[in-house]
C-alpha positions as a Markdown table, in Angstrom:
| # | Residue | x | y | z |
|---|---|---|---|---|
| 1 | Pro | 94.8 | 147.8 | 233.0 |
| 2 | Gly | 97.1 | 145.0 | 231.7 |
| 3 | Ala | 99.4 | 145.1 | 234.7 |
| 4 | Lys | 96.4 | 145.0 | 237.0 |
| 5 | Phe | 95.0 | 141.9 | 235.2 |
| 6 | Cys | 98.4 | 140.2 | 235.3 |
| 7 | Arg | 98.8 | 140.9 | 239.0 |
| 8 | Gly | 95.3 | 139.7 | 239.8 |
| 9 | Ala | 95.7 | 136.5 | 237.7 |
| 10 | Phe | 99.0 | 135.7 | 239.3 |
| 11 | Arg | 97.5 | 136.3 | 242.8 |
| 12 | Ile | 94.8 | 133.8 | 242.0 |
| 13 | Val | 97.3 | 131.2 | 240.8 |
| 14 | Thr | 99.4 | 131.8 | 243.9 |
| 15 | Ala | 96.4 | 131.2 | 246.1 |
| 16 | Leu | 95.7 | 127.9 | 244.3 |
| 17 | Leu | 99.3 | 126.8 | 244.6 |
| 18 | Asp | 99.4 | 127.8 | 248.2 |
| 19 | Met | 96.4 | 125.7 | 248.9 |
| 20 | Ala | 97.8 | 122.8 | 247.0 |
| 21 | Ala | 101.1 | 123.0 | 248.9 |
| 22 | Leu | 99.3 | 123.2 | 252.2 |
| 23 | Leu | 97.3 | 120.1 | 251.5 |
| 24 | Gly | 100.3 | 118.1 | 250.3 |
| 25 | Glu | 100.3 | 115.6 | 247.5 |
| 26 | Lys | 98.6 | 112.8 | 249.5 |
| 27 | Arg | 95.6 | 114.9 | 250.6 |
| 28 | Arg | 95.3 | 117.0 | 247.4 |
| 29 | Pro | 92.1 | 116.1 | 245.5 |
| 30 | Arg | 92.8 | 114.7 | 242.0 |
| 31 | Glu | 90.8 | 117.5 | 240.4 |
| 32 | Val | 93.3 | 119.9 | 241.9 |
| 33 | Gln | 96.4 | 117.7 | 241.3 |
| 34 | Phe | 95.8 | 117.6 | 237.6 |
| 35 | His | 95.7 | 121.4 | 237.3 |
| 36 | Val | 98.6 | 122.0 | 239.7 |
| 37 | Glu | 100.7 | 119.7 | 237.6 |
| 38 | Met | 99.7 | 121.6 | 234.4 |
| 39 | Ile | 100.6 | 124.9 | 236.1 |
| 40 | Val | 103.9 | 123.6 | 237.3 |
| 41 | Ala | 104.7 | 122.1 | 233.9 |
| 42 | Gly | 104.2 | 125.5 | 232.4 |
| 43 | Val | 106.9 | 127.1 | 234.5 |
| 44 | Gln | 109.1 | 124.0 | 234.9 |
| 45 | Asp | 112.1 | 125.6 | 233.1 |
| 46 | Ser | 112.0 | 128.6 | 235.4 |
| 47 | Ile | 111.8 | 126.8 | 238.8 |
| 48 | Ser | 114.2 | 124.8 | 240.9 |
| 49 | Lys | 114.3 | 121.1 | 240.1 |
| 50 | Glu | 115.6 | 120.1 | 243.5 |
| 51 | Ala | 113.0 | 121.9 | 245.6 |
| 52 | Asp | 109.3 | 121.2 | 246.0 |
| 53 | Thr | 107.9 | 122.0 | 242.6 |
| 54 | Val | 104.6 | 123.3 | 243.9 |
| 55 | Leu | 106.3 | 125.7 | 246.3 |
| 56 | Ser | 108.8 | 126.7 | 243.6 |
| 57 | Ala | 105.9 | 127.5 | 241.2 |
| 58 | Trp | 104.2 | 129.4 | 243.9 |
| 59 | Met | 107.4 | 131.5 | 244.4 |
| 60 | Phe | 107.6 | 132.1 | 240.7 |
| 61 | Phe | 104.1 | 133.5 | 240.4 |
| 62 | Asp | 104.3 | 135.3 | 243.7 |
| 63 | Gly | 107.4 | 137.0 | 242.5 |
| 64 | Tyr | 105.7 | 138.4 | 239.5 |
| 65 | Ala | 102.6 | 139.4 | 241.5 |
| 66 | Arg | 104.7 | 141.2 | 244.0 |
| 67 | Gly | 106.9 | 142.8 | 241.4 |
| 68 | Leu | 103.8 | 144.1 | 239.5 |
| 69 | Glu | 102.5 | 145.6 | 242.7 |
| 70 | Asp | 105.8 | 147.0 | 244.1 |
| 71 | Arg | 107.6 | 147.9 | 240.9 |
| 72 | Pro | 105.1 | 148.2 | 238.0 |
| 73 | Ser | 107.4 | 150.5 | 235.9 |
| 74 | Ser | 110.1 | 147.7 | 235.7 |
| 75 | Tyr | 107.5 | 145.5 | 234.0 |
| 76 | Ala | 106.2 | 148.1 | 231.6 |
| 77 | Gly | 107.8 | 146.6 | 228.5 |
| 78 | Lys | 106.9 | 143.1 | 229.4 |
| 79 | Ile | 103.2 | 143.4 | 229.9 |
| 80 | Asp | 102.2 | 141.8 | 226.6 |
| 81 | Lys | 104.2 | 138.7 | 227.3 |
| 82 | Leu | 103.0 | 138.6 | 230.9 |
| 83 | Arg | 99.4 | 139.0 | 229.9 |
| 84 | Ser | 99.7 | 135.8 | 227.8 |
| 85 | Ala | 101.2 | 133.9 | 230.7 |
| 86 | Ala | 98.6 | 135.3 | 233.1 |
| 87 | Leu | 95.8 | 134.4 | 230.9 |
| 88 | Val | 96.9 | 130.8 | 230.6 |
| 89 | Ala | 97.5 | 130.5 | 234.3 |
| 90 | Phe | 94.2 | 132.1 | 235.1 |
| 91 | Arg | 92.5 | 129.7 | 232.7 |
| 92 | Asp | 94.0 | 126.8 | 234.6 |
| 93 | Ala | 92.9 | 128.2 | 238.0 |
| 94 | Leu | 89.3 | 128.7 | 236.7 |
| 95 | Ala | 89.3 | 125.1 | 235.2 |
| 96 | Cys | 90.5 | 123.8 | 238.6 |
| 97 | Ala | 87.7 | 125.7 | 240.4 |
| 98 | His | 85.1 | 124.4 | 237.8 |
| 99 | Asp | 86.3 | 120.8 | 238.3 |
| 100 | Leu | 86.2 | 121.1 | 242.1 |
| 101 | Leu | 82.7 | 122.5 | 241.9 |
| 102 | Glu | 81.6 | 119.7 | 239.5 |
| 103 | Ala | 83.1 | 117.0 | 241.7 |
| 104 | Ser | 81.3 | 118.4 | 244.7 |
| 105 | Gly | 77.9 | 117.7 | 243.2 |
| 106 | Phe | 76.8 | 121.3 | 243.5 |
| 107 | Ala | 77.6 | 122.3 | 239.9 |
| 108 | Gly | 73.9 | 122.2 | 238.7 |
| 109 | Glu | 71.7 | 125.1 | 239.4 |
| 110 | Lys | 68.5 | 124.4 | 241.3 |
| 111 | Arg | 65.7 | 126.8 | 240.8 |
């Protein structure tokens, strides 16, 4: 269950970073920009400083997501540490989705 959670959380973060990279910095909503910067800052020591930081962060999380899918046994001893990282990244992705929904004006329920 821990590996599945990590893989799913990392997939969600890769989708967010993929969207952010596709939009580019100029077209990226500020609600997204803030969270993307936080996610990138969290992995800054592990990514290339010379390349696009959003794409580098995407590659970082995608590598873990693919590794957990293709070679789960090689991550067996690291699941507890990965779970912590996945939880923080997932929290950032959910906060980004919340902020986008709130900015859209459709955050309130209408019954």
